[in-house]
N, C-alpha and C positions, 0 to 999 in steps of 0.2 A: 417489480422489487427489483432494488439498487444495491448493488456494492461497490466498497473502496477498491482500490486495486495500487499495489504498487508501483512506483514509476519505475522505479529501477528493473525488478524482475515481472512484473505483473502479474503476481500471486495476489487472491484475495483472502489471504492469511491474514488480518490484519487483527492488530488492538492496541487498545490506549496504550501508550507509554506511560507507567509511572514509576519509572526509573528516579535516582536520586539525582542524575543529571539534568533531566529533563526539569525535576522538581528547581534544581538549583537555578537554572536557566528563567524561571518565571514562566513557562509554557507547560505546568503539569496540566492542565487540562483541556488542552489542544493540541497536545503533543501525539503521534500515534508511531507504531513501530510494525515491519512487516517480521514473521514469525517465520518466514522463508529466507532471507537474505539479511536481512540486520537491519534494512534501511529504516532510519527514524528521522521524522519531517511532521512539520505542522500539514503540509499539502500532500495530499492522497484522491487521485480524482474518482469522482462517485461515478458509475458505468451501470447502466439497467444491465438486467441476466441476460440478456439476449444477445447484446451485442459482447460478451466476455466469450463466448465463443470464438467470436471474429477476431479479437484481440490476442488469443493464444492462438489462432491461425496464422495471424501475419508476424507474430514472434519466431515461429517456427521456420516460415518462409526466410526470415531473415537468416536465420543460425545456416543455412542450406545456400 
């Protein structure tokens, strides 16, 4: 199984962006939004579920 990941905060809480701004830009059907940090964009990488833990560990290591 694969998940989309926010490129900014590495969260997997992603959904389609149906906002007025994305509709006005003409990217209504291929725009996504991170519910954790609010990042919006068309590119949200897809990773396998097993690699999700590795991404979170690397993020925590960078903070230290």
